[in-house]
C-alpha positions in Angstrom: 15.1 17.3 -13.8 18.3 16.6 -15.8 19.0 13.7 -13.4 15.5 12.4 -14.2 16.1 12.6 -17.9 19.5 10.8 -17.5 18.0 8.0 -15.4 15.1 7.6 -17.8 17.4 7.6 -20.8 19.6 4.9 -19.4 16.6 2.8 -18.5 15.1 3.2 -22.0 18.4 2.3 -23.6 18.6 -0.9 -21.7 14.9 -1.6 -22.3 15.2 -1.2 -26.1 18.4 -3.3 -26.1 16.5 -6.1 -24.5 13.5 -5.6 -26.8 15.9 -5.9 -29.8 16.9 -9.3 -28.6 13.2 -10.3 -28.6 12.7 -10.4 -24.9 10.9 -7.7 -22.8 11.9 -7.8 -19.2 10.7 -4.5 -17.7 9.5 -1.0 -18.3 8.7 2.2 -16.4 5.0 2.4 -15.4 5.3 5.6 -13.3 7.7 8.3 -12.1 7.0 10.0 -8.7 9.1 13.0 -8.0 12.0 11.4 -9.9 11.5 8.0 -8.3 10.8 5.2 -10.8 8.2 2.5 -10.4 8.7 -0.4 -12.9 6.4 -3.1 -14.1 8.4 -5.6 -12.1 8.0 -3.5 -9.0 4.2 -3.6 -9.6 4.2 -7.4 -10.2 6.3 -8.1 -7.1 4.0 -5.8 -4.9 1.0 -7.7 -6.2 2.4 -11.1 -5.8 3.5 -10.6 -2.2 0.7 -8.3 -1.1 2.9 -5.3 -0.7 0.5 -2.7 -2.1 0.2 0.3 0.4 -2.9 0.2 2.5 -4.1 1.7 5.7 -3.7 -0.5 8.8 -6.3 -3.2 9.0 -7.3 -3.0 5.4 -7.5 -6.2 3.4 -8.4 -6.0 -0.3 -7.7 -7.5 -3.7 -6.5 -4.8 -6.0 -6.7 -4.4 -9.8 -3.4 -3.7 -11.5 -4.3 0.0 -12.0 -5.5 0.3 -8.3 -2.2 -1.4 -7.3 -0.2 1.2 -9.3 -2.2 4.0 -7.7 -1.4 2.5 -4.2 2.3 2.3 -5.1 2.3 5.9 -6.2 0.6 6.8 -2.8 3.3 4.7 -1.1 6.1 6.6 -2.8 4.5 9.9 -1.9 4.1 9.0 1.8 7.6 7.4 2.0 9.1 10.6 0.6 7.8 12.4 3.7 9.8 10.2 6.1 12.2 12.1 8.4 15.9 11.2 7.8 16.2 9.8 11.3 13.4 7.3 10.9 14.9 3.9 11.7 13.5 0.6 10.6 15.0 -2.3 12.5 16.0 -5.4 10.7 13.9 -7.4 13.1 10.8 -5.5 12.0 11.6 -6.5 8.4 12.2 -10.1 9.3 8.9 -10.2 11.2 7.0 -8.8 8.2 8.7 -11.2 5.9 7.6 -14.1 8.1 4.1 -12.7 8.2 4.0 -12.6 4.4 5.2 -16.1 4.1 2.6 -17.3 6.6 -0.2 -15.5 4.8 0.8 -16.8 1.4 1.9 -20.3 2.6 5.5 -21.5 2.3 5.2 -23.2 -1.2 3.5 -20.3 -2.9 5.9 -17.9 -1.2 9.0 -19.8 -2.5 7.4 -20.2 -5.9 6.9 -16.5 -6.2 10.5 -15.8 -5.2 11.7 -18.3 -7.8 9.4 -16.8 -10.5 11.0 -13.4 -10.0 14.5 -14.8 -9.7 14.7 -13.3 -6.2 16.1 -14.2 -2.8 14.0 -13.4 0.3 16.5 -10.6 1.1 15.4 -8.9 -2.2 12.1 -8.1 -0.6 13.7 -6.0 2.1 13.5 -2.7 0.2 9.8 -3.2 -0.5 9.0 -4.2 3.1 11.1 -1.3 4.5 9.1 1.2 2.4 5.8 -0.4 3.5 6.7 -0.2 7.2 7.8 3.5 6.8 4.5 4.3 5.2 2.4 2.6 7.9 4.4 4.3 10.6 3.9 7.7 9.0 0.2 7.2 8.7 -0.1 5.9 12.2 1.8 8.9 13.7 0.0 11.4 11.6 -3.6 10.2 11.9 -4.2 7.6 14.7 -4.2 10.1 17.6 -6.7 12.3 15.7 -9.0 9.4 14.9 -10.9 9.5 18.3 -14.3 7.9 18.0 -16.8 9.1 20.7 -19.5 6.9 22.3 -22.1 9.1 20.5 -20.5 8.2 17.2 -20.7 4.5 18.0 -24.3 4.7 19.2 -25.4 6.7 16.1 -23.8 4.1 13.8 -25.4 1.3 15.7 -28.9 2.8 15.6 -28.8 4.3 12.1 -26.7 1.8 10.1 -26.1 -1.5 11.9 -29.6 -2.2 13.1 -31.4 -1.3 9.8 -28.9 -3.4 7.8 -29.3 -6.4 10.1 -33.1 -6.2 10.0 -33.1 -5.9 6.2 -30.9 -8.9 5.8 -32.8 -10.9 8.4 -29.8 -11.5 10.6 -29.7 -11.6 14.4 -29.3 -8.3 16.2 -26.3 -8.2 18.5 -26.3 -5.9 21.5 -24.2 -2.8 21.3 -22.0 -3.9 24.2 -21.1 -7.0 22.2 -19.9 -5.2 19.1 -18.8 -1.8 20.5 -15.1 -2.4 19.8 -15.8 -3.7 16.2 -17.8 -0.5 15.4 -15.2 1.7 16.9 -12.4 0.1 14.8 -14.5 0.3 11.7 -15.3 4.0 12.2 -11.7 4.7 13.1 -10.5 3.1 9.8 -13.0 5.1 7.9 -11.9 8.3 9.5 -8.2 7.6 8.9 -8.9 6.7 5.3 -10.8 10.0 4.7 -8.0 12.0 6.3 -5.3 10.0 4.4 -7.0 10.6 1.1 -7.2 14.3 1.7 -3.5 14.4 2.6 -2.6 12.4 -0.4 -4.6 14.7 -2.6 -2.6 17.6 -1.2 0.7 15.8 -1.8 -0.3 14.9 -5.4 -1.0 18.6 -6.2 2.5 19.5 -5.1 4.2 16.5 -6.8 5.5 15.6 -10.3 3.7 12.3 -11.1 3.9 10.7 -14.5 2.0 7.5 -15.4 3.2 5.6 -18.5 0.1 3.9 -19.8 0.5 0.4 -21.3 0.4 0.3 -25.0 
């Protein structure tokens, strides 16, 4: 706790020094078990699509939702075993994926806007990979979807929704894999949220609201 006060005190001193010069560069937005999340961290995560999400999820997040995801990411990353190794090749591959998703010019513009080199993203990407591996290891094997689950979803949800919208009805054999993946993501998300809720109860989390 004393270490936390010391870190926060130093950060605040620097922040007020910058404010005194008329330019605000950063501030603390949350502290998760003595790990700080800054406003710049939040902006970088948003700009490069590095908010923590379950595998396969694609979503635009509000700033508050993004902060909540980053808190979740810190909590999950803090559960990583000391011997978990993230290869540099994995980081490079993820970086190339981000550049491809954003497009080269916007990617380079974002780096320039934050005064960053591509290598400065490595810490964010490493933490993201750690989180996804932990989630996969913890939940993927338990997210087994039975044929009965798939058939029930097809009969009770897919068919009524398609009929109501007037869309064509596809046979179950044609969309079986799609339904299985959707149900698996939903089950993992439920299990993940329950686990995160347990972690939050045991953690010291402080959110600094914007004034």
